C-alpha positions in Angstrom: -9.9 4.8 -17.4 -7.9 7.6 -19.0 -8.9 10.1 -16.3 -6.3 11.5 -14.0 -6.1 9.9 -10.6 -5.1 12.1 -7.7 -2.5 10.5 -5.4 -4.2 10.1 -2.1 -2.2 9.0 1.0 -5.3 7.7 2.7 -6.1 5.5 -0.3 -2.6 4.2 -0.5 -2.8 3.3 3.2 -6.2 1.7 2.8 -5.1 -0.4 -0.1 -2.0 -1.6 1.6 -4.0 -2.4 4.8 -6.6 -4.3 2.8 -4.0 -6.3 0.9 -2.0 -7.0 4.1 -5.2 -8.3 5.9 -6.1 -10.4 2.8 -2.7 -12.1 3.1 -3.2 -12.6 6.8 -0.1 -10.6 7.7 0.5 -8.4 10.7 2.2 -5.0 10.4 5.3 -6.5 12.1 5.5 -9.3 9.5 4.9 -7.1 6.5 7.3 -4.4 7.6 9.9 -7.0 8.2 9.4 -8.6 4.7 9.5 -5.1 3.1 12.6 -4.0 5.1 10.9 -0.9 6.5 10.1 0.1 10.1 6.8 -0.9 11.5 6.1 2.7 12.6 6.7 3.7 9.0 4.1 1.2 7.8 1.7 2.3 10.4 2.0 5.9 9.3 1.5 4.9 5.6 -1.6 2.8 6.5 -3.0 5.7 8.5 -2.4 8.1 5.6 -0.1 10.4 7.6 3.0 9.6 5.6 3.4 9.4 1.9 5.0 6.3 0.5 7.7 6.9 -2.1 8.1 4.7 -5.1 10.9 2.6 -3.5 8.6 1.9 -0.5 5.7 1.0 -2.8 8.0 -1.3 -4.7 9.2 -3.0 -1.4 5.6 -3.3 -0.1 4.4 -4.8 -3.3 7.2 -7.3 -3.4 6.5 -8.2 0.3 2.8 -8.8 -0.6 3.7 -11.0 -3.5 2.6 -8.4 -6.1 4.0 -6.5 -8.9 4.1 -2.7 -8.2 1.6 -2.2 -11.0 -0.8 -4.6 -9.2 -0.5 -2.5 -6.0 -1.0 0.7 -7.9 -4.2 -0.9 -9.5 -5.5 -1.7 -6.0 -4.8 1.9 -4.9 -6.7 3.2 -8.0 -9.6 0.9 -7.1 -9.7 2.3 -3.6 -9.6 5.9 -4.9 -12.4 5.1 -7.4 -14.5 3.5 -4.6 -14.1 0.0 -6.0 -11.5 -1.2 -3.6 
């Protein structure tokens, strides 16, 4: 800990995809719960669109997590421990 973590769109997407699959949710269901378009979620999961803080917050809530828990999962993916 203590080191700087580079924000990586691919890692964000990978973390969200892993958590979504762990919860047994489809992209349609998760995007509906989060109140975002499924195409937006697809682009985030593919790493082609950056998720802003509001979207991270919505996705965390839809996954039953605190935003800090989602950020911790993203960090774990970046550090290769995801």
